[in-house]
C-alpha positions as CSV (number, residue, x, y, z in Angstrom):
1,M,-12.6,77.6,8.2
2,R,-14.7,74.5,8.5
3,K,-13.2,73.0,5.4
4,I,-9.7,73.2,6.8
5,Y,-10.7,71.8,10.0
6,I,-12.7,68.8,8.1
7,I,-9.3,68.4,6.1
8,L,-7.2,68.2,9.3
9,M,-9.7,65.9,10.7
10,L,-9.7,63.4,7.7
11,A,-5.6,63.8,7.7
12,A,-5.5,62.7,11.4
13,L,-7.9,59.8,11.0
14,A,-5.9,58.5,8.0
15,S,-2.6,58.7,10.0
16,I,-4.4,56.6,12.7
17,T,-5.3,54.2,10.6
18,T,-2.1,53.6,8.7
19,W,-0.3,53.5,12.2
20,L,-2.9,50.8,13.5
21,T,-2.5,48.8,10.3
22,R,1.2,48.8,10.7
23,V,1.2,47.7,14.5
24,H,-1.5,45.2,13.7
25,G,-0.5,43.7,10.5
26,T,3.3,43.2,12.4
27,T,1.6,41.6,15.3
28,S,-0.3,39.3,13.3
29,A,2.9,38.2,11.1
30,S,4.9,37.7,14.3
31,A,2.0,35.5,15.7
32,K,1.9,33.7,12.6
33,K,5.8,32.7,13.2
34,D,4.9,31.4,16.4
35,I,2.3,29.3,15.5
36,M,3.0,25.2,16.1
37,E,1.4,22.4,14.5
38,I,1.1,18.9,15.2
39,A,2.0,15.8,13.7
40,T,1.5,12.2,14.8
41,F,3.3,9.0,13.5
42,G,3.3,5.6,14.4
43,A,6.6,3.6,13.1
44,G,7.5,1.1,15.4
45,C,9.1,1.3,18.8
46,F,8.6,5.0,19.5
47,W,11.9,5.3,21.4
48,G,13.9,5.4,18.0
49,V,11.1,7.1,16.2
50,E,11.2,9.9,18.9
51,A,15.0,10.4,18.8
52,T,14.7,10.5,14.9
53,F,12.3,13.4,14.9
54,Q,14.0,15.1,17.8
55,Q,17.2,15.7,15.4
56,L,15.2,18.1,13.1
57,P,15.6,21.7,13.1
58,G,12.2,22.9,13.5
59,V,10.8,20.4,15.8
60,T,10.3,22.1,18.9
61,A,8.9,19.2,21.1
62,T,8.0,15.4,21.1
63,R,5.7,13.3,23.3
64,V,5.6,9.4,23.2
65,G,2.3,7.7,23.8
66,Y,-0.7,5.6,22.6
67,A,-3.2,6.3,20.1
68,G,-5.9,4.4,18.0
69,G,-7.0,1.9,20.6
70,A,-10.3,1.3,22.5
71,T,-9.1,1.4,26.1
72,A,-8.8,4.9,27.9
73,Q,-5.5,5.6,29.4
74,P,-3.6,2.2,28.6
75,S,-0.7,1.2,30.6
76,Y,2.3,0.0,28.3
77,E,1.7,-3.6,29.8
78,Q,-1.8,-3.4,28.4
79,V,-0.8,-2.0,25.2
80,C,2.0,-4.8,24.8
81,S,-0.9,-7.5,25.3
82,G,-2.3,-6.4,22.2
83,A,-5.9,-6.4,24.1
84,T,-6.3,-2.7,23.4
85,G,-5.5,-2.1,19.9
86,H,-3.1,0.9,20.5
87,T,-0.1,2.0,18.6
88,E,2.9,3.2,19.8
89,V,3.2,6.8,18.5
90,V,5.2,9.9,18.5
91,E,3.4,13.3,18.8
92,V,5.5,16.0,17.2
93,T,5.3,19.8,17.6
94,Y,6.8,21.6,15.0
95,D,7.4,25.1,13.4
96,P,5.9,25.0,10.1
97,A,7.8,28.4,9.4
98,K,11.1,26.4,9.6
99,I,10.3,22.7,8.7
100,S,7.4,21.4,6.3
101,Y,5.1,18.7,6.8
102,D,6.6,16.9,3.6
103,T,9.8,17.0,5.5
104,L,8.3,15.2,8.4
105,L,6.8,12.6,6.3
106,D,10.3,12.2,4.6
107,T,11.9,11.4,8.0
108,F,8.7,9.0,8.9
109,F,9.4,7.0,5.8
110,A,13.2,7.0,6.3
111,A,12.7,5.7,9.8
112,H,11.2,2.4,9.3
113,D,10.0,-0.3,6.8
114,A,6.5,1.0,5.6
115,A,6.1,-2.2,3.7
116,G,6.6,-4.5,6.6
117,K,3.6,-5.8,8.3
118,E,3.4,-5.6,12.2
119,K,0.8,-6.1,14.9
120,A,-1.1,-3.0,16.0
121,Q,1.3,-1.9,18.8
122,Y,4.1,-1.2,15.9
123,Q,2.2,-0.7,12.9
124,S,3.0,2.1,10.1
125,V,0.2,4.9,10.8
126,I,0.0,8.4,9.9
127,F,-2.6,10.1,12.0
128,Y,-3.5,13.7,10.5
129,H,-4.8,16.6,12.2
130,T,-5.7,18.6,9.3
131,P,-7.1,18.1,5.8
132,A,-3.9,19.4,4.4
133,Q,-1.8,16.6,6.3
134,H,-4.2,14.1,4.9
135,T,-3.8,15.4,1.4
136,Q,0.1,15.3,1.7
137,A,0.3,11.9,3.3
138,V,-1.9,10.4,0.7
139,A,0.1,11.9,-2.1
140,A,3.3,10.5,-0.6
141,L,2.1,7.0,-0.5
142,G,0.8,7.6,-4.1
143,R,4.3,8.4,-5.1
144,L,5.4,5.3,-3.4
145,A,2.7,2.9,-5.2
146,E,3.9,4.7,-8.5
147,H,7.6,3.3,-7.8
148,G,6.3,-0.3,-6.7
149,V,6.8,0.4,-3.0
150,Q,3.7,-1.4,-1.3
151,A,3.5,0.6,1.9
152,V,1.0,-0.9,4.7
153,T,1.0,2.5,6.0
154,K,-2.4,3.6,7.3
155,V,-3.6,7.1,7.2
156,L,-6.1,8.0,9.6
157,P,-7.7,10.9,11.5
158,A,-5.8,11.6,14.6
159,P,-7.6,10.2,17.5
160,T,-7.1,10.7,21.3
161,F,-3.4,10.6,22.3
162,Y,-2.4,8.9,25.7
163,E,0.8,9.8,26.8
164,A,3.2,7.1,27.9
165,E,4.7,6.5,31.2
166,A,7.5,8.7,32.6
167,Y,10.3,6.2,31.9
168,H,9.6,6.1,28.2
169,P,10.3,9.6,26.6
170,N,14.0,10.2,25.5
171,T,15.2,6.6,26.3
172,I,17.4,6.7,23.2
173,T,18.9,9.9,24.4
174,R,19.4,8.8,28.0
175,S,20.9,5.6,27.1
176,G,23.6,7.1,24.8
177,G,22.2,5.3,21.7
178,S,21.7,7.0,18.2
179,P,18.4,6.8,16.4
180,M,20.2,5.8,13.1
181,A,23.1,3.7,12.1
182,P,26.7,5.2,11.6
183,A,26.4,4.9,7.8
184,A,23.0,6.6,7.5
185,R,24.2,9.3,9.8
186,N,26.9,9.9,7.2
187,R,24.9,10.3,4.2
188,A,23.6,13.6,3.1
189,P,20.1,14.1,3.5
190,A,17.4,13.4,0.8
191,A,16.3,16.8,-0.7
192,P,13.0,17.7,0.0
193,A,11.8,17.5,-3.8
194,C,13.1,14.0,-3.8
195,V,10.7,11.3,-4.9
196,A,9.2,9.1,-2.6
197,L,10.9,6.2,-3.8
198,C,14.3,7.7,-3.0
199,R,13.3,9.0,0.4
200,W,12.3,5.3,1.2
201,K,15.3,3.8,-0.2
202,R,17.5,5.9,2.1
203,R,15.9,4.9,5.4
204,P,18.4,4.1,8.0
205,A,18.7,0.6,9.5
206,P,16.2,-0.5,12.1
207,I,17.2,0.7,15.6
208,P,18.0,-2.4,17.9
209,R,15.6,-2.8,20.4
210,I,16.9,-2.1,24.1
211,R,15.9,-5.5,26.2
212,G,13.5,-5.1,28.7
213,R,11.0,-2.7,27.2
214,C,9.6,-1.4,24.0
């Protein structure tokens, strides 16, 4: 009788353990799908850069702001003066289950001339948030260099992000503009496996600045 009792107890414990594993395993998998990651890029005027990233499936949110300077909570006017050393950047929140960081890098290089020198406000810069992002960004620049593209893009650890004034977000969308030239919009996007040179050559025409700001 004692042996039967022990066997029944062990069977019950095994069933409970299996059930808990299934429940927690499912919860963990579901939670992983909901984990968002952040990427931060500087590629010129943040109006057009933001609009370009907003078009990507898997990008869940964007914020425009300033990063990399010496002044806390800088105003747009201060950044424009060049005195703070800040860069206009776009903070991209994305779902890594739907879009990869490499695809964001593709878009970043396609959205501006990475070989063109600009003042700090509009410089080409990748602010990485993880060691993996750093590795991927450096690798992308390496592929560009192998094909003779001398990008001036900086790869730096992500500093404090200061959100821009309320009139900046979604400026291109609100003004009825487009982040890409018509010819570029009609092209098929570069495949994720495309080499960096191919990505760089397919960049769209620069976005005209809207007079008055940015």
